[in-house]
N, C-alpha and C positions, 0 to 999 in steps of 0.2 A: 944326922939320924933321926934329927928334929923333922928336917924337911920329908924325910920318907914317911916318916908317922902323920905329918900333917896330909901328905898326898894320900896317904891310905884312907885316912879319916874322912876325906874331902866327900860330899855326896856325889853320886854318878849324876851327870847332867841329862835330863830327860829329852828325847827328840822332841822337836815341835809337834804339836797335836795340830791337824788340820781341822778348820771349821766343818761341821756336819755337811753342810751344804755343797762344800769342796770335794768332801769325801765321796757325796753321792754322785758329784759329775764324773767321778773318775772311775765309776761303776761301768766296766765295759759291758758287762752282760747286760746292763740296763739302758745303755746310751749307745752301744755299739754302732747300730743301724745310723744312728743320728750323726756320728762322726765320719762312718763310711759316706753317707749322702753330702756331707760338707766337703770332704776330700774329692767326690765325684763332681760338685759344682765348680771347685777349683780347677781341677783337671780341665773339664769342658771349655770353662772360662779361658784358659790358656791355650787351649788347642784349637778353639773355635770363639774367637773375640765376640762374634755376633750374640753367642749363648748368653754372655753377661749384659746384653742391652734391657733396657726398661721394658720394651715392647714384648721380648721374648719371657721374661718374667712374668708380665701380666698376663700374656697367654698362657703359661703353666698353670698360673693360681687360678685362673678364671674359668680354664676350661674343664675341670674336673667336678664340678659341682653333682652331674648326673653319676659319675663314677663313684664318688665318695658316699653318696646315698645308697647305691646299690651295694657297696661293700658293707655299710652299715647295716643293712638288710641282712647280708650274710653272716655278718658277726653276730647279731641278735638271735639268728636261728642257731648257730653253733653253740652259742651261749646256752642255749636250751637244750643242746645235745642232737640237734637236728641238722641233716643238710637239705638245703633249700636250692634245687637245680632250677626253679622255675623263675628266678628274679629276672633273667633277661627277657624272657617271654612276657611276664608282668608289665615291664617297662613298654614293650612293643604294643601290646595290647590297650594298656592305658594311652599310649599316643595315639593310636587309631582310634579308641572310642572318643577321646576328646576332639578330634579333628571331624570325625562324622558327626557327632552330635552338634558341634559349633558350627561347622562350615555347611555341613548337608541338611540338617534337620533345624538349624536355627536357634537352638537352645543358648541363654545366656552363658558367657563362659565361666561364671562362678558356679552356674549350676551344673556344668560339664564336669568340672573338678570335684564337686560334692558327689555328683553320680559315679565318678571314677573312684573315689575312696572308699563309697558305700560298696561298689563291688569288689574293691580289694579286700574289704573286712569280710565279705561274704566268701571270696574264693579262700582267702586263708584259713576261714573257719571249717571251709569243705576239705582242706589238705588237714586241718587237726582232727578232724572226725575220722579221717581214713586211718591216719597215722596213730594217733592217740587210743581210739576206741577200738579198732580192728588190729592193730599191730603191725601193719604194713610199714616196712622200712621207709623213712622220709625220703632218702636217696630215689627209692623206685617210685614212691607215689607224686613226689614233686616233679618229676621227670615226666611222668604219663599225664597229670593234670595239665602241667605247662604245656606241653605239647598239643594236648586237647583245646585249650583256651587259645592256642596261638593259631591253631587250623581253623575253628570257628571265627575268629576275628578276620583271619585272611579270606574267609569265604564272604564274609559280610562287608567289609571295607577294601578288600583287593591285597595285594603284596607291593604294590607300585607306591612310591612315595606321593603322599596327598596333602595339599595346603590348603589355605582358606581360612586360617584362625583369625580371631578377632584380635586385631592389631592392638587394641588397648591391652589385652593380656601380653601379648608378645613384646609390646613396649616396656610393659612394667618388669617383666622377668629379665628383660635384656639390658634395662637401664644401666648405664655405666655410673659407678661409684668409686672415684679414686683409680679410674681406668679397669676396672674388675665389674662384671654384671651382677645385679641384686641376687641372681640365683645362689651365687657363691656365698653371700651372706645369709640367705636362707639355710644352706648346707651347715655352715658353721652353727648357726642357732639351733639347728636339730642336734648336730652334735653336742653342744654343751647342754641341751636339754636331757639327752640320753646319757650323758656322762653324770650330771646330777642325779637321775633317776637310779642308775647303776650303783654309782658310788655313796651316795647320801641318803638313800630312803631304806626302810626296812624290806619293803617287796624287792627293789633292786638288788639289795645284798643277797635275799633269799634266792634270787635268780642267778646270780653270781654263784653262789654256792652249789645249787643244784646243777649247774653247768660243770663244775669241777668233777662231781661225782654223783650220779642221779640215784643210785641205790643207797647210798650212805644219806643222802638229803630225804629220800622217802623214809628211812629208817629214824631220821630225826624227826619227823612229823610233818615236813614240807609237802603240800601238795603239789608233787611233781607233775602229775598230769595236767594239772591246769597251766602249771609254767611251760610245759613243752607247747601246748596248746597256744599259749600267749605269744611264744617265740615264733610261731608259724604264721599267727595273725600279723603280728608286727613287721614281720618280714615281707607281707605281701604289701603291707600299707605303705613301708618306706620305699619299696619297689616302685609302688604306684607313684609316689611322690616323685621319685627320680623320673617315671615317663612324663609327668606334668611338667617338671623343669625343662626336660628335653625339648618339648613342644614349646615351650615358652622361648626357648633360647633359639630352635631352629624355625620356628614357624609352622612346622610340617611333621607329618609321621612318616618314620623310615622303618618299616618293620624288620628289614634285613638287619638292623643294627643289633638285634637282641643278642645274637650269639656273641658279640664283640664285649659284652660286659661281663660276661659269666667268670671267663678265666682271670681277668685281672681283680675281680672282686674276690675271689678264693685266695690268689695271691697275695692281695693287700689284707685280708683278714688274717690268714697265716703269718705272714710277714711282720705284721702288727703286734702279733702275739709275742716275738722276740723283743720287743723294745718297751719301753716304761714300766710295763707289769709283765716281765718275763714268765712265759708258760701259761699266760691267762690271755684271752682276747679282750681287747679294750679300746676305747674310743679315742684316746689320743694316738695309740700306736696304729691304728687305721689311717688317719690323717697323714702322720709321718711315713708311712709305707706307701700311699698311694702317690703322694708327691715325689718320694725315693723313686718310684717305679717312672712316673711320667718323665722325671727329669733325666733318667737314663736312656729313655727312649727317645726324648727329643733330642739329647745330644748325640746320640749315633746317629740319627736322622739328619742334623746338620752336619755330621761327618761323612754323610753320602750313603748311609744304608738304609735303604727302604724296604717296604713291603713285609718281608720275611722277617725281619729283625723284632718286630713287635710280639710275634709268637713266641719266637725264641727265648727272649728277654723275659716275657712273664711267664713262660713254661719253667725256665731254668729257676726263676725267683720262686715260683710256688713249689719246686721240689727242694729248694735249699730251705725255705721257709719251713716246710714241714717236717724236714729232718731236725731243724734246729729246734723246733718246737717240742719235738718228742725228746730230743736229748736234754732241753732244759727242765722240761717236765719229769725226766726220770731222775737227774741230779737232785732237784727240790724234794721230790718223794723220798730219796735215799737220804737226804739230809733233814728230812722233817719239816722243810720251810711251806710257810702258807704263803699265798699270794695276796 
């Protein structure tokens, strides 16, 4: 009887409590894409041993400078509640302008970069004027203005690839450090700066809050019109930076590449909103999503699938990402969560 009583009186043993950081890592909603990416890398490394070589990994890491910056441009516009469909055209026009001014007109390369960035600010302000002041949807306005500047640049510089860029500039951007070009370090620096502004400054937090719900932000006293305009201007500037990096890496302008950046950029932005901070566009998510996408495409190419596989993979990723973004946002609204 005494043993039974002692047993009943004994305190229940509490299950072990995991540290907060371990519980956080087990959050599938937050890190699911990271785990899928790691699993993808393992599968490709087993199926195609060449995939796991240092040279392949260096190419994957170092080749995405332009694409990441374009995706950050799209993300900034989306945070402001706008769709910027001109990012690819701005990349192409910036490349053509830098090559023409430097190679044909003899401007110093640094002055060409300044002129390109000033032009991007003016173009972004023009988009903001149309969208914010007149109420034209940004998806229409940027499609129209992007086509306009692309056509004008084609008439000025032509549509064929054009070289002749100062080797000092290309050598600086393409200079390899630990096997990857300086351009990728510039890209990470841009990402870190953007992350700090969005996450740790009052302006950035207001910007993110406005992106969640423009009407609520307006009622809260935030100058929504100014933030929307700023998102379009910064989207244009970042796209111009991407164009500058592309010229520095290739030593030439290739206007036809414009269309190739748009779909991966939107796929990366939306897919990135399903990781780290689910339901919200965020900088770390963009980097993870882009490298997930390029890893997937690179592995499929090594398996022998070429050409059409890029469009299929990026298109499917965009559809899945948009659906997941909506489901996550709906779930969080239903539970009263705040990102």
